[in-house]
C-alpha positions in Angstrom: -1.8 -16.7 29.1 -0.5 -20.2 29.4 3.1 -19.2 28.7 5.6 -17.0 30.5 5.6 -13.8 28.4 9.3 -13.2 28.1 10.1 -16.8 27.6 7.8 -16.9 24.6 9.2 -13.7 23.1 12.7 -15.0 23.4 11.8 -18.2 21.6 10.0 -16.2 18.9 12.8 -13.8 18.5 15.4 -16.6 18.0 13.1 -18.2 15.4 12.6 -14.9 13.5 16.3 -14.2 13.6 17.1 -17.6 12.0 14.5 -16.8 9.3 16.1 -13.5 8.5 13.2 -11.4 9.7 15.0 -9.8 12.7 18.6 -9.5 11.6 20.9 -8.0 14.3 18.9 -5.7 16.6 16.1 -5.1 14.1 12.4 -5.6 15.0 10.5 -5.7 18.3 8.1 -8.1 20.0 5.7 -7.5 22.9 3.1 -9.2 25.1 0.4 -7.3 26.9 -0.8 -8.0 30.5 -3.8 -5.9 31.4 -2.6 -2.2 31.5 1.1 -2.9 30.7 3.2 -4.9 28.3 6.6 -6.4 28.0 8.6 -5.3 25.0 12.1 -6.1 23.7 14.6 -3.6 24.9 16.3 -1.3 22.4 19.6 -2.4 20.8 19.4 -6.1 21.7 20.5 -8.7 19.2 17.4 -10.9 18.5 19.5 -14.0 17.9 21.0 -13.7 21.4 18.0 -12.4 23.2 17.4 -13.5 26.9 14.7 -12.9 29.4 16.7 -10.0 30.8 16.5 -8.1 27.5 13.0 -6.6 28.0 11.3 -3.7 29.6 7.7 -3.6 31.0 5.9 -0.3 30.2 2.4 1.0 30.8 0.1 1.9 27.9 1.5 5.4 28.0 5.1 4.2 27.5 6.3 4.8 31.0 8.8 2.1 32.3 7.3 0.0 35.1 9.9 -2.7 35.4 13.3 -3.5 33.9 15.5 -6.6 34.6 18.6 -4.5 33.9 19.0 -0.8 34.8 20.4 0.1 31.3 17.5 -1.4 29.4 15.5 1.1 27.3 12.2 0.4 25.6 12.4 -0.3 21.9 12.4 2.8 19.7 9.2 1.5 18.2 7.3 1.1 21.5 4.8 3.8 20.4 3.5 1.6 17.6 2.8 -1.2 20.1 1.1 1.4 22.4 -1.3 2.4 19.6 -2.2 -1.2 18.7 -3.0 -2.1 22.3 -4.9 1.1 22.7 -7.0 0.7 19.6 -7.6 -3.1 19.8 -8.5 -4.2 23.4 -8.4 -7.8 22.4 -4.8 -7.6 21.2 -2.4 -9.3 23.6 0.6 -9.9 21.3 2.3 -7.6 18.8 5.1 -8.5 16.4 7.1 -6.1 14.3 9.7 -7.6 12.0 12.0 -6.3 9.2 12.1 -8.9 6.5 13.5 -8.4 3.0 10.2 -9.4 1.4 8.2 -6.9 3.5 10.4 -4.1 2.3 10.2 -5.2 -1.3 6.4 -5.5 -1.4 6.0 -2.1 0.3 7.1 -0.6 -3.0 4.7 -2.6 -5.1 2.2 0.2 -4.9 2.2 3.9 -4.5 -1.2 3.9 -2.7 -1.9 3.7 1.1 -2.8 0.0 0.9 -1.2 -3.1 -0.6 -3.6 -5.4 -2.5 -3.1 -9.0 -1.4 -3.6 -12.0 -3.7 -6.8 -14.1 -3.0 -4.9 -17.0 -1.5 -6.3 -19.7 0.8 -3.8 -18.6 3.4 -5.9 -15.4 4.1 -8.2 -17.6 6.2 -5.5 -17.5 8.8 -5.9 -13.7 9.0 -9.7 -14.1 9.5 -10.7 -13.7 5.8 -13.3 -16.3 5.1 -14.5 -15.4 1.6 -14.3 -16.9 -1.9 -11.8 -15.0 -4.0 -11.4 -12.2 -1.4 -10.2 -8.7 -2.3 -8.2 -7.7 0.8 -5.8 -4.8 1.2 -3.1 -4.3 3.9 -2.8 -0.8 5.3 0.5 0.8 4.2 2.2 3.7 6.0 5.1 5.9 5.1 8.3 5.6 7.0 9.7 8.4 9.2 12.8 8.7 11.3 10.5 9.8 14.2 8.6 6.7 15.0 6.0 8.6 16.9 4.9 10.2 13.6 4.3 6.8 12.2 2.3 5.8 15.3 0.2 8.9 15.1 -0.7 8.2 11.5 -1.6 4.6 12.4 -3.8 5.9 15.2 -5.5 8.5 13.1 -6.3 6.2 10.2 -7.4 3.2 12.3 -9.5 5.4 14.5 -11.5 6.4 11.5 -11.6 2.9 9.8 -10.5 -0.4 11.3 -8.2 -2.5 9.0 -9.6 -5.6 7.2 -6.8 -7.7 8.7 -4.7 -7.5 11.9 -1.6 -6.4 10.1 0.0 -3.2 8.7 3.0 -2.5 6.5 5.5 0.4 6.8 7.2 1.3 3.5 10.9 0.3 3.4 10.7 -0.6 7.1 8.7 -3.7 8.1 5.4 -5.3 9.0 3.4 -5.4 12.2 0.8 -8.0 13.2 -1.2 -8.3 16.4 -3.4 -11.1 17.9 -5.3 -12.2 21.0 -2.8 -15.0 21.8 0.9 -16.0 21.3 -0.2 -18.9 19.0 -2.3 -16.7 16.9 0.4 -14.0 16.5 2.9 -16.7 15.5 0.5 -18.0 12.9 -0.3 -14.6 11.5 3.3 -13.4 11.1 4.1 -16.6 9.2 1.1 -16.2 7.0 1.9 -12.6 6.2 5.5 -13.4 5.4 4.3 -16.3 3.1 2.0 -13.9 1.3 4.9 -11.4 0.8 7.1 -14.2 -0.6 4.3 -15.1 -2.9 4.0 -11.6 -4.2 7.7 -11.3 -4.8 7.8 -14.7 -6.6 4.8 -13.7 -8.7 6.5 -10.6 -9.9 9.6 -12.6 -10.8 7.6 -15.2 -12.7 5.8 -12.5 -14.6 9.1 -10.9 -15.5 8.4 -7.6 -13.9 11.1 -5.2 -12.7 11.8 -5.5 -9.0 12.3 -1.8 -8.6 9.6 -0.1 -10.6 6.3 -2.0 -10.5 3.5 -0.2 -8.6 0.2 -1.9 -8.5 -2.6 0.3 -9.8 -6.3 0.2 -8.9 -7.0 -1.2 -12.4 -4.6 -4.1 -11.9 -6.2 -4.9 -8.5 -9.7 -5.0 -10.0 -8.5 -7.3 -12.8 -7.3 -9.9 -10.3 
């Protein structure tokens, strides 16, 4: 990797904070290095993050290194563990809590969110004409390990179409093989979410009761 891991994550966190995707202490970012990864420490304000606000853990979640003795791994470290375990090429994982991500997570009652056939999907590796792509959607639980276990179970049986997943009323996670790719992917995903919200507003749909059905997706 041609960038110091924590330095990159600090810069990314500050940017996402300004964009409203990581308000206060919300969200977590990580970069993998062989059999371990740096992840944002729990309870750290992302707009004020420094290189001391991280913890390095192994793929089992055990702390290997901490710039400050009081640092604890993010409460959502288990999600990053699962992603790195299932996808060996993944080197960067972003998990953010945007307003749009939470809104669109209620656009359907199913386990996937149909995405519009936008040109932007190419940035997620979808090179098809008028593609029909769905983002995996998981239920939210207070115990994050339960979310991580469901991600592991589902993805072990069937790999997702795109390197992204959504947790209902919680946030979105993307992963990539490089910092630049991860940055691009989270921006694309958030763009798509904004598009979906705007589309609903233009069409005059209620913003609180508008699940997408299978029939609606087929008609797109």
